[in-house]
N, C-alpha and C positions, 0 to 999 in steps of 0.2 A: 454731276450725277443728278439725275432727275428722280422723281418719286417712283417710277416704274422699275428702276434698277436696284432699289433697296431690298435687302432680304427682310422678309417679315419677321418681326420680333415675336417670340412665343408668348402666348397669353399667360396671364397670372395663374390660370387653372393648370395649364401645361407645366409651368414652372413648379407649382405646388405638387403636382403629381410626380414630377421628376425628383424633387427633393424628398418626397415621401418614400419613393422607391429606393433612393440612396440610403435613407435612414433605416429602412427595412432590411436592406442587404447588409448594412453595417451591424445591425442587431443580430441577424442570423449568423454572421461570421463570429460575433462575440459569443453567442450561445454554443456554436460548434467548438470554438477554442476552449471554452469552459468545460464542455463535455470531454474533450480530449485530455485536458489537465486532470479532470476527475478520474478518468480511466487510468491514466498514468500513475496517479497517487494510489488508487486502489490496488493496482498491480504491485507497486512498491511495498504497500502494507502487507499484501498476501505473501510476497517473497520474504519479507522480514519475519512474518509469522512462521513460515516454513523453516527458516533458519533457526528461529528460537526453539521450535519443536525438535528439530534435529539436534540442537545443542543440548536440550533437556534429555533427550534420549541418550546422547553420548555420555552425559554426566551420569545418568542412571546406570548405564552399562559399566562405566568405570568405577563407580561407587560400589556396585555389586561385586565386581571383580576384586576390589580391595578388601571387601568384607570376606569374600571366599578365601583370600590369602591370609586371613586371620586378624585383620585390622579391626579395631573397635570403631563405633560411630564417632566417638570423641577424637580418636587419632585421625580418622578420615577427614573430619571437619577441620582439624588443625592443619593437616598437610595440604588440603585443597582450598583452604580459606572459605569454608562453608560453615553455616550454623548447623547445630544439631537438627533443627527443623528441616533445613534444606537437605541434609543427609538422609533423614527419615523419609522425606518426600521423594527423593531420588530412589531410595530402596523400594518404596511403594510403587513408583512408576515402573521400576524394573520387574517387580513381581507381576504387575498388571500386564506388562509387555510379554513376559514369559507365559502367563496364562493365556494370552491372546494367540501366542505363537504355537501353543500346544494343541 
C-alpha cells in the first residue's frame, strides 16, 4: 500500500466538531426525555386530583343523604370512619354544590 491509497484521516478540528455534534444531540435527547417525563407526571397528578375531587363530591353527597335520613353528624362519622370535622366539611361541600347547581 503506498501513500496515495491511504484514506485521509480527519483533522483534529473535524473530530472535535463531530464529537461536539454528538454531545449536542445527546443533550437534546435528554432534554426531550425529561420534558416527556414531566408531561407524564403532570398528567398523572391532574388525573389524581380529579379522582380526589370526585371522591370528595361522592362523600359529600353520601353524607348529605345520611343526614337527610336522620343520622347525626356523630353517627355519620362513626359509620363512615370520618371525623366530625370531615363530616362538617362534606356537608359544607354538599351545600356549596347544591347552591352552584341551583
